[in-house]
Structure formats: C-alpha cells, structure tokens
C-alpha positions in Angstrom: 75.8 162.9 117.4 75.8 160.4 114.7 78.8 159.0 113.3 78.5 157.9 109.5 81.6 156.0 109.4 84.3 154.8 111.9 86.8 157.4 110.4 84.2 160.0 112.0 84.4 158.5 115.3 86.7 160.7 118.2 90.3 159.7 118.6 90.5 159.3 114.8 92.5 161.8 113.2 89.8 162.8 110.7 87.8 164.8 113.8 90.4 167.2 113.9 92.1 167.4 110.5 91.0 171.0 109.6 92.4 172.0 112.8 95.5 170.0 113.9 98.8 169.4 112.2 100.8 167.0 114.2 104.4 167.8 114.1 107.5 165.4 114.8 109.9 166.5 117.5 112.6 167.9 115.3 109.9 170.0 113.6 108.1 171.2 116.8 110.8 173.6 118.6 109.1 176.8 117.4 109.0 179.5 120.1 106.1 181.6 120.9 102.5 181.5 122.5 99.9 179.1 121.5 97.7 176.6 122.7 97.8 174.5 125.6 96.9 171.0 126.3 96.7 170.8 130.0 96.5 167.4 131.4 95.6 166.5 135.0 94.9 162.6 135.5 92.1 161.5 133.2 91.0 165.3 132.7 91.8 168.5 130.1 91.9 171.7 132.0 89.7 174.4 130.1 89.4 178.1 130.1 85.8 179.0 129.5 85.4 175.1 127.8 88.2 175.8 125.3 91.8 175.2 125.4 94.2 177.7 127.5 95.9 180.1 125.0 98.9 182.3 125.6 101.8 181.7 127.7 101.8 178.9 130.6 99.7 180.2 133.6 102.3 181.9 135.7 101.4 179.0 138.7 102.8 176.4 136.5 106.7 176.0 136.0 108.2 174.7 132.6 110.8 172.6 133.8 111.0 170.5 130.9 107.6 169.1 130.9 106.3 171.3 127.9 105.9 169.7 124.8 105.1 171.1 121.7 103.5 168.3 119.3 101.8 170.5 116.6 99.6 173.2 115.2 96.0 173.9 116.6 94.3 176.3 114.6 97.6 177.5 112.8 99.1 178.2 116.3 101.7 176.0 118.6 100.1 173.4 120.7 101.8 172.0 123.5 101.1 169.3 126.3 101.8 169.9 129.8 101.1 167.3 132.8 100.0 168.2 136.1 100.5 166.0 139.1 97.1 164.9 140.4 97.8 167.1 143.7 99.0 170.3 141.8 96.6 173.1 142.4 94.6 174.2 139.3 95.4 177.4 137.8 92.9 180.0 138.8 90.4 180.6 136.0 90.8 176.9 134.4 88.2 173.9 135.0 89.4 170.3 135.0 86.9 168.3 132.9 86.9 164.7 132.4 87.6 163.4 128.9 84.3 161.8 128.8 82.7 165.1 128.6 84.9 166.6 126.4 83.5 167.6 122.9 84.7 165.4 120.2 87.4 167.8 118.6 89.0 168.3 122.4 88.6 164.7 123.1 90.4 163.8 120.1 93.6 166.4 120.7 93.2 164.8 124.0 93.8 161.4 122.8 96.9 162.5 120.5 98.5 164.3 123.4 97.9 161.2 125.9 99.3 158.8 123.8 102.5 160.8 122.9 103.0 161.3 126.8 102.5 157.6 127.0 105.4 156.7 124.5 107.8 159.5 126.0 107.3 157.6 129.4 107.8 154.2 128.2 110.8 155.2 126.1 112.9 156.8 128.8 114.9 153.5 129.1 116.2 151.0 126.4 113.9 148.0 127.0 116.9 145.8 125.5 119.5 146.9 127.7 118.2 149.2 130.6 120.2 152.3 129.2 118.8 155.9 129.9 120.8 157.3 127.3 117.9 157.8 124.8 118.2 160.1 121.9 115.6 160.6 119.2 116.0 159.4 115.4 115.0 162.5 113.6 112.5 163.0 111.9 110.3 160.5 113.8 109.3 159.9 117.4 111.4 157.0 117.2 114.6 156.9 119.8 118.0 155.0 119.7 119.7 153.6 122.8 123.1 155.3 123.1 124.1 151.6 125.0 123.2 148.9 122.6 122.4 151.1 119.5 118.6 149.4 119.2 115.9 151.7 117.7 112.6 151.9 119.3 109.3 153.4 118.0 106.1 154.1 119.5 104.0 151.1 120.4 100.4 150.9 118.9 98.7 147.7 120.2 96.2 146.0 117.8 93.1 144.8 119.4 90.1 143.4 117.6 86.3 144.0 118.9 83.6 141.6 117.2 79.7 141.7 117.1 78.6 138.0 116.9 75.2 137.3 115.3 72.8 134.5 115.5 69.6 135.2 113.3 68.3 138.2 115.0 70.1 137.8 118.1 73.5 139.3 119.0 75.8 138.4 121.8 77.1 140.9 124.3 79.0 140.6 127.3 80.3 142.5 130.1 83.5 142.6 132.6 83.1 142.9 136.4 84.7 146.2 136.5 82.5 147.8 134.3 79.6 150.2 135.3 76.5 148.4 136.5 74.4 146.7 133.7 76.8 147.7 131.1 77.3 145.1 128.4 79.7 145.4 125.3 81.1 143.3 122.6 84.0 140.3 122.7 87.3 142.2 122.6 90.8 141.4 122.7 94.7 142.0 121.8 96.2 140.1 118.9 98.4 137.6 119.9 101.8 136.2 118.3 101.5 135.0 114.5 97.9 135.8 114.2 95.8 137.5 111.4 93.2 140.2 112.8 90.6 137.5 111.9 92.1 134.7 113.4 92.2 136.6 116.6 88.5 137.2 116.3 88.0 133.6 116.3 90.6 132.7 119.3 89.0 135.8 121.7 85.4 134.5 121.1 86.1 131.0 121.6 88.1 131.7 124.7 86.1 133.9 126.4 82.6 132.7 125.5 83.2 129.1 124.1 81.6 129.8 120.7 82.8 129.2 117.3 82.2 131.8 114.7 82.5 132.2 111.0 82.3 134.9 108.1 84.4 137.1 110.1 84.0 140.6 108.4 86.1 143.9 109.0 83.7 147.1 109.5 85.8 149.9 110.4 88.3 150.8 113.3 89.0 153.4 116.0 92.5 154.8 117.8 91.7 154.4 121.3 94.3 156.2 123.3 93.9 154.5 126.8 96.6 154.1 126.8 97.6 153.3 123.1 95.4 150.6 121.1 94.4 150.5 117.8 90.5 148.8 117.6 89.8 146.5 114.4 86.1 146.2 114.5 84.3 142.9 112.9 80.9 141.4 112.5 80.9 137.5 112.3 78.2 134.8 112.2 77.7 132.2 115.0 78.9 128.8 113.7 78.4 126.3 116.8 78.8 125.9 120.8 77.0 127.0 124.1 78.1 130.1 126.2 80.7 129.2 128.6 82.2 132.1 130.0 85.8 132.6 130.7 85.5 133.7 134.3 89.1 135.6 134.5 87.9 137.8 131.5 84.2 138.3 131.8 81.4 138.2 134.5 78.4 137.5 131.8 77.7 137.1 128.1 74.4 136.4 126.6 72.2 136.7 123.7 70.2 139.9 123.1 67.7 141.1 120.6 66.4 144.5 119.7 63.3 143.7 122.0 65.2 142.4 124.7 68.2 144.8 125.7 70.9 145.5 128.5 70.2 147.9 131.2 73.3 150.0 129.5 75.1 150.0 126.2 78.8 151.3 125.3 78.9 155.2 125.0 77.8 156.6 121.5 81.9 157.8 121.1 83.1 154.2 121.1 83.5 151.9 118.2 81.5 149.1 120.2 78.9 151.6 120.3 79.1 152.4 116.4 78.8 148.7 115.5 75.8 147.5 117.9 74.1 150.6 116.6 75.0 149.7 112.9 75.0 145.7 112.7 72.6 145.1 115.8 70.0 147.7 116.0 70.7 149.6 112.7 69.8 148.9 109.1 73.3 147.6 108.2 72.4 144.0 108.7 73.7 142.7 105.2 
C-alpha cells in the first residue's frame, strides 16, 4: 500500500479518523456491548478477521481489566488484556500486529499505548504512593500522597536519512532481522531541539557530521510510546566510525547497490527511504 504523506501511515490517527473516536476515562463509562480490542502479548485476538463484538467471551472474566477508551463504528470499544499463557477463547485467532490491516493495527496501537500508561501510572514516580486518581477530563492522574500531577509520557525521537550525492547512509542494529538496514534514530536529550538531536545522534553513532537538516514528517510508534520525527540531512564531513554499543554496521548505499532488506512499508523509516532515497522527492 502507498502512503502519500506521513499522516497516512499506520499508527497515526488519520488512518482511523472516520471510524474511531477516542474518549477520556470520565466520558468512557457507558454500558452495553460493543467491540473488544483483546490483546495477548504482541497479538490481537480476532473473530473471522475482525474485532470481537458483543459481550466479553464467557471464558474471560472482567475483573477490572476491561477499559473503554472510545467508540468504533459508533459502538463502545474496550481493551482487555489476556495473560500470555491464558487460553484463547474458542472462535478467536491470535494475529500478530505485523499482520494486521492498517486500521486494526492503528487501533491496536492506541490501545497498547493507553495500557502502557495505565501500567506506568499505578504509583507516583515522585513519592512512591499508590493513591492515584484521575484528573478529569484527561488521562492524567494526581497523587493522593504528594499531590503531584502526572500525564501520559510520549517520547520524542528523531530518525534521519543522510544523503551524500547519489549515496545515502543506512545502518543496522545487531538485534534486527538478518540483512536489514534502516535509518539512524535516537531519543531527544535534555535541552535539545529536534534538529540538534539529529546532528548529535548521527555523530555519536556514525562519526559523521551533517547539515541542512530538514523535517519531512512524523509517525506515532506505540512500541511502547514514541513519536518519530523524520528528517533528511546532507552529509557534511567525516568517515564512518560505528558506535558499537548502538550499531553493528553503517555504510553508504545507492539505488543500484542496496542492502538485503529494508524496514517494513508501514514504518516512517521505509517511507523516508522510498521517498527521499529511492523515489522522486530528492529536492
């Protein structure tokens, strides 16, 4: 599938804008059957290729694990987590997020991020108290011990394509699938702009200096809770010197000389490579 702009990439809200309305916790208490995002590890449990609809399967017990977080096609949608060793209810199939269609993958991502926040916010990170109450009408929570207010943590990251004439730099981490190369990426540090983070990460991981850093788009990445800001930059100087704590390899490629594998089509990394290394957006 082609994604004209980064806003059209999976995990960005535009993908499900016509089907999904997110609701804050105080507004999400309506009763009645609806859809279920049934999560088990990295899979979504589907019934005949779609979300389970109706009551919670009778073999599962709603012991406080169910959370309504919005409406899907006008009906309530709830997220419920199964333990990895819990039996999958009859008639449901566990599908990896990598195999989900774009819209279901995006809804899966929203639910996953919400559950990640719920888990992180059980205790106050300031005083350790477990007395946390919601701050209506938000996902934020207030500590009953010290009064500190906490809000969902979205971590900004940069990801960048470096170009040197007809060449472009790709790198790989040792834990990636064999032969796969992607873009240099990293988390924003204290006191940095996004552009400064690009320059620092590139230099730290590859020993190269870049200039003309240009923003090209972003993607929500719910693994567990990142916002990927995409850039293209021009090689300025230096020789490749890989930071071995981060990367296994980095090298220059061309359209005619490519690595064995690239990132999946649904990632901003692949979108940048397709558009600014292999495509027509080379200005």
